Residue frames relative to the residue before (quaternion, step in Angstrom):
aa qw qx qy qz dx dy dz
M 1.0000 0.0000 0.0000 0.0000 0.00 0.00 0.00
K 0.3174 -0.7735 0.5267 0.1532 3.54 -0.78 1.08
G 0.4287 -0.6831 0.5338 0.2542 3.51 -1.22 0.64
L 0.7131 -0.4078 0.3176 0.4736 3.55 -1.18 -0.49
D 0.4839 -0.6492 0.5014 0.3047 3.56 -1.25 0.35
S 0.5067 -0.6270 0.4954 0.3234 3.56 -1.10 0.68
F 0.0294 -0.8241 0.5629 -0.0568 3.56 -1.01 0.81
N 0.1567 -0.7525 0.6300 0.1109 3.58 -1.17 0.63
L 0.3282 -0.7724 0.5198 0.1596 3.55 -0.58 1.21
D 0.1364 -0.7574 0.6352 0.0656 3.55 -0.97 0.95
I 0.3722 -0.7596 0.4836 0.2251 3.61 -0.43 1.17
K 0.6441 0.5216 -0.3446 0.4408 3.63 0.92 -0.76
K 0.6592 0.4756 -0.3145 0.4904 3.58 0.96 -0.75
C 0.6155 0.5467 -0.3410 0.4538 3.56 1.05 -0.71
L 0.6424 0.5131 -0.3199 0.4709 3.61 0.99 -0.79
F 0.6499 0.5036 -0.3247 0.4675 3.57 0.94 -0.81
E 0.6731 0.4891 -0.2946 0.4700 3.61 0.94 -0.84
L 0.6080 0.5425 -0.3519 0.4607 3.56 1.14 -0.60
E 0.6193 0.5307 -0.3424 0.4665 3.57 1.01 -0.72
E 0.6408 0.5115 -0.3206 0.4743 3.57 1.03 -0.73
F 0.6344 0.5253 -0.3167 0.4703 3.55 1.09 -0.75
E 0.6479 0.5168 -0.3045 0.4695 3.57 0.96 -0.86
N 0.6607 0.4919 -0.3040 0.4787 3.58 1.00 -0.75
L 0.5983 0.5521 -0.3533 0.4608 3.58 1.10 -0.66
L 0.6794 0.4746 -0.2833 0.4827 3.57 0.93 -0.87
L 0.6448 0.5376 -0.3148 0.4428 3.57 0.99 -0.81
N 0.7784 0.3918 -0.1819 0.4556 3.56 0.95 -0.90
N 0.7448 0.3162 -0.1942 0.5546 3.57 1.29 -0.02
K 0.3750 -0.7298 0.5282 0.2184 3.56 -0.72 1.08
E 0.7938 0.0996 -0.0329 0.5990 3.61 0.97 -0.81
L 0.1171 -0.7731 0.6215 0.0484 3.55 -1.22 0.64
K 0.2949 -0.7520 0.5677 0.1587 3.54 -1.04 0.86
E 0.5864 -0.6201 0.3884 0.3476 3.56 -0.96 0.87
S 0.7798 0.3843 -0.2086 0.4481 3.59 0.53 -1.12
K 0.7043 0.4720 -0.2522 0.4664 3.57 1.07 -0.79
D 0.8243 0.2634 -0.0947 0.4921 3.58 0.84 -0.95
I 0.7643 0.4503 -0.2196 0.4060 3.53 0.65 -1.21
L 0.7124 0.4624 -0.2884 0.4421 3.59 0.67 -1.02
P 0.6597 0.4851 -0.3338 0.4670 3.65 0.85 -0.80
F 0.6138 0.5617 -0.3475 0.4324 3.58 1.00 -0.78
F 0.7475 0.4082 -0.2445 0.4636 3.61 0.67 -1.03
K 0.5921 0.5719 -0.3751 0.4262 3.60 1.08 -0.55
Q 0.7045 0.4496 -0.2536 0.4870 3.54 1.12 -0.64
R 0.7340 0.3562 -0.2045 0.5409 3.58 1.29 -0.09
L 0.1374 -0.8567 0.4948 0.0484 3.54 0.35 1.32
H 0.6579 0.5199 -0.3365 0.4285 3.62 0.96 -0.72
L 0.6402 0.4980 -0.3138 0.4937 3.55 1.06 -0.77
S 0.6336 0.5393 -0.3192 0.4538 3.56 1.01 -0.82
A 0.6799 0.4929 -0.2997 0.4527 3.57 0.81 -1.01
F 0.6744 0.5288 -0.3191 0.4046 3.61 0.91 -0.85
I 0.4709 0.6516 -0.4601 0.3768 3.63 1.19 -0.18
G 0.5806 0.6189 -0.3597 0.3880 3.55 1.17 -0.56
F 0.4917 0.6788 -0.4356 0.3282 3.62 1.19 -0.25
Y 0.5379 0.6213 -0.4120 0.3936 3.62 1.17 -0.34
V 0.6898 0.4141 -0.2571 0.5354 3.59 1.24 -0.43
P 0.4132 -0.7580 0.4402 0.2467 3.61 -0.36 1.16
Q 0.6768 0.5097 -0.3004 0.4381 3.59 1.03 -0.70
I 0.6049 0.5113 -0.3649 0.4894 3.58 1.26 -0.17
I 0.0293 -0.8350 0.5454 -0.0673 3.53 -0.22 1.36
R 0.7753 0.4073 -0.1820 0.4471 3.58 0.89 -0.96
F 0.2109 -0.8004 0.5373 0.1618 3.64 1.12 -0.47
N 0.3998 0.7752 -0.4132 0.2618 3.59 1.10 0.66
Q 0.6995 0.3524 -0.2691 0.5604 3.58 1.27 0.35
I 0.1091 0.8022 -0.5782 0.1013 3.59 -0.87 0.91
K 0.1149 0.7754 -0.6176 0.0638 3.55 -1.16 0.60
H 0.2340 -0.7251 0.6301 0.1498 3.53 -0.85 0.98
E 0.8206 0.1315 -0.1534 0.5345 3.55 -1.10 0.78
F 0.1448 0.8111 -0.5407 0.1698 3.55 0.72 1.14
T 0.2522 -0.7930 0.5431 0.1117 3.57 -0.74 1.09
F 0.3001 -0.7579 0.5585 0.1535 3.56 -0.92 1.00
F 0.8261 -0.2719 0.1613 0.4665 3.57 -0.34 1.29
G 0.7589 -0.4604 0.2000 0.4149 3.53 0.96 0.95
D 0.7298 0.4638 -0.2462 0.4379 3.62 1.18 -0.40
F 0.8158 0.1547 -0.0439 0.5556 3.60 0.82 -0.96
R 0.1873 -0.7970 0.5677 0.0865 3.56 -1.18 0.48
A 0.2570 -0.7335 0.6135 0.1395 3.55 -0.99 0.97
D 0.5497 -0.6081 0.4598 0.3416 3.55 -1.10 0.67
L 0.8046 -0.0157 0.0700 0.5895 3.56 1.04 -0.81
A 0.0608 -0.7635 0.6416 0.0410 3.55 -1.10 0.77
V 0.0438 -0.7816 0.6219 -0.0228 3.56 -0.99 1.00
G 0.0712 0.8402 -0.5340 0.0622 3.55 -0.89 0.80
D 0.3305 -0.6607 0.6351 0.2256 3.44 -1.55 0.13
S 0.2882 -0.8170 0.4736 0.1586 3.58 -0.23 1.25
V 0.5943 0.5592 -0.3552 0.4560 3.58 1.23 -0.40
N 0.7505 0.3571 -0.1915 0.5220 3.58 0.92 -0.91
N 0.3465 -0.7636 0.4793 0.2591 3.61 1.31 -0.03
T 0.4935 0.6379 -0.4262 0.4097 3.57 1.00 0.90
Y 0.0151 -0.8137 0.5794 -0.0439 3.57 -0.88 0.96
C 0.1282 -0.7454 0.6399 0.1363 3.51 -1.26 0.45
F 0.2101 -0.7740 0.5914 0.0842 3.49 -1.07 0.88
I 0.1984 -0.8418 0.5020 0.0055 3.52 -0.62 1.29
E 0.1409 -0.7630 0.6281 0.0587 3.52 -1.00 0.96
F 0.1845 -0.7572 0.6193 0.0952 3.57 -0.82 1.04
E 0.0509 -0.7695 0.6353 0.0409 3.57 -1.04 0.78
D 0.7287 -0.4176 0.2986 0.4533 3.57 -1.29 0.04
A 0.2492 -0.7185 0.6227 0.1842 3.53 -1.28 0.48
T 0.3282 0.7468 -0.4926 0.3032 3.53 0.50 1.28
E 0.7460 -0.4388 0.2761 0.4180 3.54 -1.33 0.17
D 0.7918 0.2901 -0.1507 0.5159 3.55 1.02 -0.77
S 0.2820 0.7934 -0.4970 0.2098 3.56 1.16 0.56
I 0.8031 0.2666 -0.1333 0.5160 3.59 0.86 -0.89
F 0.7986 0.0748 -0.0135 0.5971 3.59 0.97 -0.91
I 0.1221 -0.7762 0.6123 0.0873 3.55 -1.19 0.58
E 0.4177 -0.7046 0.5257 0.2297 3.52 -1.11 0.80
K 0.0237 -0.8057 0.5917 -0.0070 3.59 -0.92 0.95
G 0.6800 -0.5200 0.2825 0.4328 3.55 1.08 0.74
R 0.5976 0.5374 -0.3802 0.4577 3.59 1.21 0.30
S 0.6449 -0.5188 0.3817 0.4115 3.56 -1.26 0.21
T 0.7496 0.2939 -0.1641 0.5699 3.56 1.18 -0.59
S 0.3832 -0.7380 0.5051 0.2311 3.58 -0.73 1.01
D 0.4642 -0.6673 0.5162 0.2697 3.55 -1.27 0.44
W 0.5366 -0.5546 0.5147 0.3735 3.51 -1.31 0.45
S 0.4324 -0.7275 0.4718 0.2472 3.56 -0.89 0.94
P 0.6065 -0.5496 0.4266 0.3849 3.58 -1.21 0.49
R 0.6118 0.5631 -0.3536 0.4285 3.58 1.10 -0.71
F 0.6635 0.4921 -0.3058 0.4734 3.58 0.94 -0.87
E 0.6718 0.4981 -0.3070 0.4543 3.58 0.86 -0.92
H 0.6207 0.5367 -0.3416 0.4583 3.57 1.06 -0.67
G 0.6804 0.4891 -0.2963 0.4584 3.56 0.85 -0.99
F 0.6636 0.4985 -0.3097 0.4640 3.57 0.94 -0.86
S 0.6504 0.5184 -0.3071 0.4625 3.60 0.97 -0.81
Q 0.5842 0.5698 -0.3680 0.4457 3.57 1.09 -0.69
I 0.6776 0.4942 -0.2961 0.4572 3.57 0.88 -0.91
I 0.6087 0.5387 -0.3492 0.4663 3.59 1.05 -0.72
D 0.6535 0.5015 -0.3101 0.4747 3.61 0.95 -0.81
W 0.6250 0.5247 -0.3507 0.4595 3.61 1.00 -0.73
F 0.6557 0.5198 -0.3176 0.4460 3.58 0.88 -0.92
W 0.6417 0.5196 -0.3232 0.4625 3.56 0.98 -0.88
K 0.6851 0.5016 -0.2942 0.4388 3.57 0.86 -0.96
I 0.6494 0.5115 -0.3077 0.4712 3.57 0.96 -0.86
D 0.6647 0.5055 -0.3050 0.4579 3.53 0.91 -0.92
D 0.6486 0.5319 -0.3035 0.4519 3.55 1.06 -0.77
F 0.7900 0.3252 -0.1503 0.4975 3.61 1.06 -0.70
K 0.4780 0.7536 -0.4036 0.2019 3.57 1.22 -0.40
N 0.7437 0.3609 -0.2317 0.5127 3.64 1.09 -0.47
T 0.5109 0.6371 -0.4214 0.3944 3.55 1.07 0.73
S 0.6308 -0.5232 0.4116 0.3987 3.53 -1.33 0.25
L 0.5857 0.5707 -0.3706 0.4403 3.58 1.16 -0.55
A 0.6343 0.5107 -0.3238 0.4817 3.60 1.00 -0.78
R 0.6407 0.5257 -0.3191 0.4597 3.60 0.99 -0.82
S 0.6612 0.5117 -0.3144 0.4496 3.58 0.97 -0.79
I 0.6971 0.4563 -0.2725 0.4813 3.60 1.12 -0.61
F 0.8140 0.2779 -0.1039 0.4993 3.56 0.82 -1.03
G 0.4830 -0.6619 0.4466 0.3593 3.59 1.23 -0.28
S 0.7715 0.2033 -0.1447 0.5852 3.58 1.25 0.08
E 0.4750 -0.6787 0.4794 0.2898 3.57 -1.07 0.65
N 0.7736 0.2463 -0.1232 0.5708 3.60 1.17 -0.44
I 0.0336 0.8117 -0.5787 0.0713 3.58 -0.47 1.19
E 0.3970 -0.6354 0.5950 0.2908 3.51 -1.37 0.28
F 0.0137 0.8279 -0.5584 0.0506 3.59 -0.86 0.87
Y 0.1311 -0.7829 0.6080 0.0137 3.50 -1.23 0.76
G 0.2755 -0.7592 0.5657 0.1663 3.57 -1.21 0.47
I 0.0897 -0.7796 0.6191 0.0298 3.56 -1.07 0.84
L 0.1190 -0.7664 0.6294 0.0490 3.56 -0.92 1.00
V 0.0685 -0.7822 0.6191 0.0155 3.55 -0.71 1.10
I 0.1752 0.7979 -0.5287 0.2304 3.55 -0.44 1.30
G 0.8520 0.2671 -0.1488 0.4251 3.54 -1.22 0.57
R 0.3616 -0.6946 0.5813 0.2212 3.49 -1.46 0.03
D 0.5981 -0.5792 0.4150 0.3667 3.62 -1.08 0.66
A 0.6696 0.5555 -0.3194 0.3756 3.57 0.86 -0.93
F 0.6859 0.4878 -0.2725 0.4661 3.56 1.21 -0.45
I 0.6643 0.4910 -0.2984 0.4782 3.63 1.24 -0.09
S 0.3517 -0.7349 0.5464 0.1940 3.57 -0.80 1.06
P 0.6753 -0.4989 0.3428 0.4213 3.60 -1.16 0.39
I 0.6783 0.4908 -0.3036 0.4548 3.60 0.91 -0.85
D 0.6529 0.4877 -0.3168 0.4853 3.58 1.06 -0.77
K 0.6062 0.5391 -0.3669 0.4552 3.61 1.06 -0.60
A 0.6313 0.5205 -0.3213 0.4769 3.59 1.08 -0.75
R 0.6333 0.5275 -0.3196 0.4675 3.57 1.01 -0.79
L 0.6542 0.5154 -0.3007 0.4647 3.56 0.96 -0.91
N 0.6649 0.5001 -0.3033 0.4646 3.58 0.89 -0.92
W 0.6542 0.5152 -0.3227 0.4500 3.58 0.93 -0.85
R 0.6414 0.5306 -0.3163 0.4551 3.56 0.95 -0.87
L 0.7147 0.4652 -0.2657 0.4497 3.53 0.83 -0.99
N 0.6747 0.4813 -0.2978 0.4737 3.59 1.11 -0.60
K 0.7573 0.4227 -0.2013 0.4553 3.60 1.07 -0.72
V 0.7074 0.4374 -0.2565 0.4924 3.56 1.10 -0.75
L 0.0930 -0.7933 0.6015 0.0134 3.55 -0.69 1.16
V 0.1959 -0.7422 0.6279 0.1283 3.55 -1.19 0.63
D 0.8058 -0.1219 0.0276 0.5788 3.58 -0.35 1.26
S 0.6700 -0.5344 0.2542 0.4482 3.54 1.01 1.02
R 0.6036 0.5275 -0.3571 0.4795 3.57 1.23 0.48
K 0.4035 -0.6777 0.5573 0.2593 3.53 -1.12 0.69
V 0.2889 -0.7068 0.6153 0.1961 3.53 -1.11 0.68
I 0.3169 -0.7508 0.5516 0.1778 3.59 -0.64 1.12
C 0.0023 0.7951 -0.6049 0.0436 3.56 -0.75 1.10
I 0.0798 0.8029 -0.5809 0.1079 3.57 -0.68 1.11
T 0.4550 -0.6292 0.5407 0.3236 3.52 -1.25 0.42
F 0.6504 -0.5134 0.3802 0.4110 3.56 -1.25 0.26
D 0.6160 0.5322 -0.3470 0.4657 3.58 1.11 -0.63
Q 0.6547 0.5040 -0.3095 0.4707 3.58 0.98 -0.82
L 0.6060 0.5504 -0.3455 0.4587 3.56 1.06 -0.71
A 0.6786 0.4923 -0.2955 0.4581 3.55 0.84 -0.95
R 0.6548 0.5049 -0.3149 0.4660 3.63 0.96 -0.82
D 0.6753 0.5037 -0.2992 0.4481 3.54 0.84 -0.98
M 0.6656 0.4874 -0.3222 0.4643 3.58 0.95 -0.81
R 0.6259 0.5332 -0.3387 0.4574 3.58 0.99 -0.76
D 0.6647 0.5067 -0.3007 0.4593 3.58 0.93 -0.91
R 0.6893 0.4791 -0.2884 0.4605 3.57 0.91 -0.88
L 0.6745 0.4960 -0.2942 0.4610 3.58 0.96 -0.84
S 0.5766 0.5956 -0.3685 0.4207 3.56 1.18 -0.58
L 0.6222 0.5598 -0.3441 0.4255 3.61 1.16 -0.45
Y 0.5833 0.6388 -0.3709 0.3378 3.56 1.10 -0.61
P 0.6319 0.5041 -0.3633 0.4633 3.68 0.90 -0.69
L 0.6305 0.5394 -0.3324 0.4484 3.59 1.03 -0.76
I 0.6288 0.5262 -0.3255 0.4708 3.55 1.05 -0.78
Y 0.6733 0.4957 -0.2956 0.4621 3.56 0.89 -0.96
E 0.6356 0.5283 -0.3244 0.4600 3.60 1.02 -0.81
T 0.6514 0.5154 -0.3050 0.4659 3.60 0.97 -0.86
E 0.6660 0.4925 -0.3050 0.4700 3.55 0.93 -0.84
S 0.6498 0.5213 -0.3136 0.4556 3.56 1.00 -0.83
E 0.6413 0.5210 -0.3139 0.4677 3.58 1.01 -0.85
A 0.6525 0.5273 -0.3117 0.4461 3.54 1.00 -0.88
E 0.6452 0.5151 -0.3070 0.4733 3.57 1.04 -0.86
Q 0.6518 0.5155 -0.3159 0.4579 3.57 1.00 -0.83
N 0.6395 0.5362 -0.3145 0.4523 3.56 1.02 -0.81
I 0.6346 0.5262 -0.3165 0.4692 3.55 1.05 -0.88
S 0.6584 0.5125 -0.3061 0.4584 3.59 0.95 -0.95
T 0.6464 0.5264 -0.3094 0.4576 3.57 1.00 -0.87
N 0.6719 0.4997 -0.2962 0.4595 3.56 0.92 -0.92
E 0.6431 0.5230 -0.3177 0.4603 3.56 1.04 -0.79
S 0.6448 0.5196 -0.3129 0.4651 3.56 1.10 -0.79
D 0.6452 0.5263 -0.3131 0.4569 3.56 1.02 -0.79
L 0.6667 0.5074 -0.3038 0.4536 3.53 1.03 -0.81
S 0.6695 0.4838 -0.3085 0.4717 3.56 1.11 -0.64
């Protein structure tokens, strides 16, 4: 069983791939997992790796693997990690369609969709499998450590298909339901694009601050001389 691949994140390439992602969402009302979503992210490693920003302990984004297999039984669509902090997130992509999260059955309250329950249950199985193997030599051979921190992310649906009341139900479930004392992060594809844009917008500010600091140091050194 292979572990994750080493990776170096390039912010400029990530920004370019994010623009492609935003255009994909703009030009398509619905997206299918196998036909549209998985091929798109497989071809965009920098965008894929940056999804790990939802986990604060993932700082380096230096490990990545599409179609990551959990000890031979289960498979995540994407795994991203920080090998120094021994922290990983495992990502499940589902359809971005009208009935991805909720379905109407002629009642005043919509039902949770089979697609959502399937994706959420997948993550529960991953957590169980990792917990079962995390203190073994097999885990060390895959992750470089016998004990890792891990998180699950479910990306599913579109904002336009969720009513305000259903959005409140979704948020309540995600805030209240824990899996092995861990929250499962669940976001729509639209939310993913917005969050990535917001986070990436901070990087130019960081670079500008560092550049100004370097210039100030050089100026001070020149004055002293």
